[in-house]
C-alpha positions in Angstrom: 34.9 14.7 -5.9 33.1 13.1 -8.8 31.1 15.1 -11.4 27.9 13.9 -9.9 28.9 15.2 -6.4 30.1 18.5 -8.0 26.7 18.9 -9.6 24.9 18.2 -6.3 27.1 20.8 -4.6 26.1 23.3 -7.3 22.4 22.5 -6.7 22.8 22.9 -2.9 24.7 26.1 -3.2 22.0 27.6 -5.4 19.1 26.3 -3.4 17.1 28.4 -0.9 14.7 25.7 0.5 16.1 22.2 0.6 14.1 19.3 2.0 15.8 16.0 2.7 13.7 12.8 2.6 15.5 9.8 4.1 15.3 6.3 5.2 17.2 3.5 7.0 20.3 3.9 4.7 21.0 7.2 6.4 21.7 5.5 9.7 23.6 2.4 8.5 26.9 4.3 8.6 26.1 4.9 12.3 25.9 1.2 12.9 22.1 0.8 12.8 21.1 -2.1 10.5 18.5 -1.3 7.8 15.5 -3.4 7.1 15.5 -4.5 3.5 19.0 -4.7 2.0 21.1 -7.8 2.2 22.1 -8.2 5.8 19.3 -6.0 7.0 16.7 -7.0 9.7 14.4 -8.5 7.1 17.1 -11.0 6.1 18.0 -12.2 9.6 16.7 -15.3 11.4 14.0 -14.7 14.0 11.1 -16.7 15.5 8.7 -14.7 13.3 9.2 -12.5 10.3 10.0 -8.9 11.4 6.9 -7.6 9.5 4.8 -9.8 11.7 6.6 -8.9 15.0 6.4 -5.2 14.2 2.6 -5.2 13.6 0.0 -3.8 16.0 -1.8 -7.2 16.2 1.4 -9.0 17.2 2.2 -6.3 19.7 -1.2 -6.9 21.3 -1.2 -10.7 21.1 2.4 -11.4 22.0 3.9 -8.4 23.7 6.7 -10.4 25.4 8.1 -11.4 22.0 7.5 -8.0 20.6 9.6 -6.3 23.3 12.3 -8.9 23.1 12.7 -8.1 19.4 12.3 -4.4 20.0 15.1 -4.2 22.6 17.4 -6.5 20.6 17.0 -4.9 17.1 15.6 -1.4 17.4 17.4 0.1 20.3 20.9 1.2 19.4 22.4 3.1 22.4 25.9 3.3 20.9 24.8 4.9 17.6 26.0 8.4 16.9 25.3 10.8 14.1 27.4 10.3 10.9 28.5 12.8 8.2 25.1 12.8 6.6 23.3 13.8 9.8 25.9 16.4 10.6 25.8 18.0 7.1 22.0 18.3 7.1 22.1 20.0 10.5 24.8 22.4 9.1 22.5 23.3 6.2 19.7 24.0 8.6 21.9 26.3 10.6 22.8 28.1 7.4 19.2 28.6 6.6 19.3 26.4 3.5 17.5 23.3 4.7 13.8 23.7 5.4 13.2 20.3 6.9 14.2 16.7 7.2 11.5 14.1 6.5 12.6 10.8 7.9 11.3 7.2 8.1 13.9 6.5 10.8 13.0 6.2 14.5 16.5 6.6 15.9 16.6 10.3 16.7 20.0 10.8 15.1 19.0 13.8 13.1 18.1 15.6 16.3 21.3 14.4 18.0 23.2 16.0 15.2 21.4 19.3 15.7 18.5 19.3 13.3 15.4 20.9 14.7 12.7 20.7 12.0 12.5 16.9 11.7 9.3 15.1 10.6 9.5 11.6 12.0 7.0 9.7 9.9 7.3 6.5 11.9 7.8 7.9 15.3 10.8 7.7 17.7 12.4 5.3 20.1 13.0 8.3 22.3 9.3 8.7 23.1 7.3 6.1 25.0 3.9 6.4 26.7 1.8 4.5 29.1 -1.2 3.2 27.3 -3.3 3.6 30.4 -2.3 7.0 31.9 -0.2 8.5 29.0 2.8 9.1 31.3 6.0 9.8 29.3 9.0 7.5 29.5 12.4 8.2 27.8 14.8 6.0 25.9 16.8 5.2 29.0 13.8 3.7 30.7 13.2 1.3 27.8 16.9 0.4 27.7 17.2 -0.3 31.4 13.9 -2.0 31.9 14.3 -5.7 31.6 10.7 -6.8 32.4 9.2 -8.9 29.6 6.7 -6.1 29.1 7.6 -2.6 30.4 5.1 -1.3 32.9 4.2 2.2 34.1 4.0 3.1 37.8 0.2 2.9 37.3 0.5 -0.7 35.9 -0.2 0.1 32.3 2.0 -1.1 29.4 4.6 1.4 28.2 4.4 1.5 24.4 7.1 3.0 22.2 5.8 5.9 20.1 6.7 4.2 16.9 4.3 3.4 14.0 3.7 -0.3 13.7 2.3 -2.1 10.7 -1.5 -1.8 10.7 -1.2 1.6 12.4 -1.7 5.0 10.7 0.8 7.8 10.5 0.3 10.9 12.6 -1.7 13.4 10.6 0.0 16.5 11.9 3.4 15.0 11.0 2.2 14.1 7.6 0.8 17.5 6.9 4.0 19.2 8.0 6.0 17.0 5.7 3.8 17.6 2.8 3.9 21.3 3.2 7.7 21.3 3.4 8.1 19.0 0.4 5.7 21.1 -1.7 7.6 24.3 -1.0 11.1 23.0 -1.6 13.2 24.1 -4.5 15.6 21.1 -4.0 14.5 17.7 -2.8 17.3 15.3 -1.8 16.2 11.7 -1.3 18.7 9.5 0.4 19.1 6.0 2.0 15.6 4.7 1.2 14.3 2.0 -1.1 11.0 3.9 -1.4 9.2 0.6 -0.6 7.1 1.7 2.4 3.9 3.5 1.8 2.3 6.0 2.6 5.7 7.5 3.5 7.2 7.0 0.0 4.2 8.6 -1.6 5.0 12.0 0.0 7.6 12.8 -2.6 4.8 13.1 -5.2 4.0 16.5 -3.6 7.4 17.9 -4.8 6.8 20.6 -7.5 10.4 21.7 -8.0 12.8 21.0 -10.9 15.7 19.6 -9.0 15.4 16.1 -7.5 18.5 14.3 -6.3 18.6 10.6 -5.4 21.4 9.2 -3.3 21.1 5.5 -2.6 23.5 2.5 -2.9 20.9 0.3 -4.6 18.0 0.8 -7.1 14.7 2.1 -5.6 11.3 0.6 -5.9 9.8 3.2 -8.3 10.6 5.3 -11.3 11.8 8.8 -10.4 12.3 11.7 -12.7 15.6 12.5 -10.8 18.0 14.9 -12.5 20.8 13.4 -10.4 21.4 9.9 -9.2 24.3 8.9 -7.0 24.8 5.2 -6.1 27.2 5.7 -3.1 26.8 5.8 0.7 25.0 9.0 1.6 27.3 9.9 4.5 30.3 9.6 2.1 28.5 11.8 -0.4 27.3 14.5 1.9 30.5 14.6 3.8 32.2 15.9 0.7 29.9 19.0 0.4 
C-alpha cells in the first residue's frame, strides 16, 4: 500500500459522511469502455461521431442508427461490479458512505448493493414508451432486435438516459447537491470532469478533504488534498 493509499484510508476511517462522485473510469475495470480516453467510444470509428448519435435531435431524426449504436456500444450484459463498486457498497452498509453520484448509466453500483445512487445521466435499466409511458426493462432492450423498439401500444420505447441537448433530472440534481454539500469527505474517481453540468456539482462541496483518483489528468483545477493516478478499483480494493 502506497503512502497515498494509506492517507486515503486514514481519511475514510475518520469520515462520517463520504460522498463518491464517479464517471466512466469506474466501470472500465468491469469491461465497459469509457468515452474519452484513448480507446474509448469517442476514439472509435462509426458512421457519425458518438456526440452526434447520442443527441436528442439525432435520436429523433435517425432512430434506427441511434438504436444500432445504443445496442452495440451502451448495453453491456456481461459486465459485473468490480472492486470499486463493491467497496462503495460496503462503506454504505457500514454507515460511512452517504451517497454515490454517478455519470454512468450501467447500474453497476446498484448491482453491487449501493442503495443511495444519484444517476445524473439516467440508466439503461429503465426504458419507457414515449406514447403511453409503459416501463420496459434492460432485458427487453437487449432481446428486441427491431430497428426501433416498439411498445405494445405502438409507441417508441426510449431509454431513460440523458442525451445531448436534454436536461438533467431536477430531483436527481437536487439530491446530489444536498449530499455533496453535507459530505465531510468527497472522493472523485474515474472521471475527466469534462461533462457539464454534472462536473460542476463538485463546486457544492464545503469540506476540507477532497480526494481525486483518476488515471489521467482532469479537465479542471481542483484543490485536492490527495491525488492518486491509478485505476480506481485497484485503489479502493486495498482499503
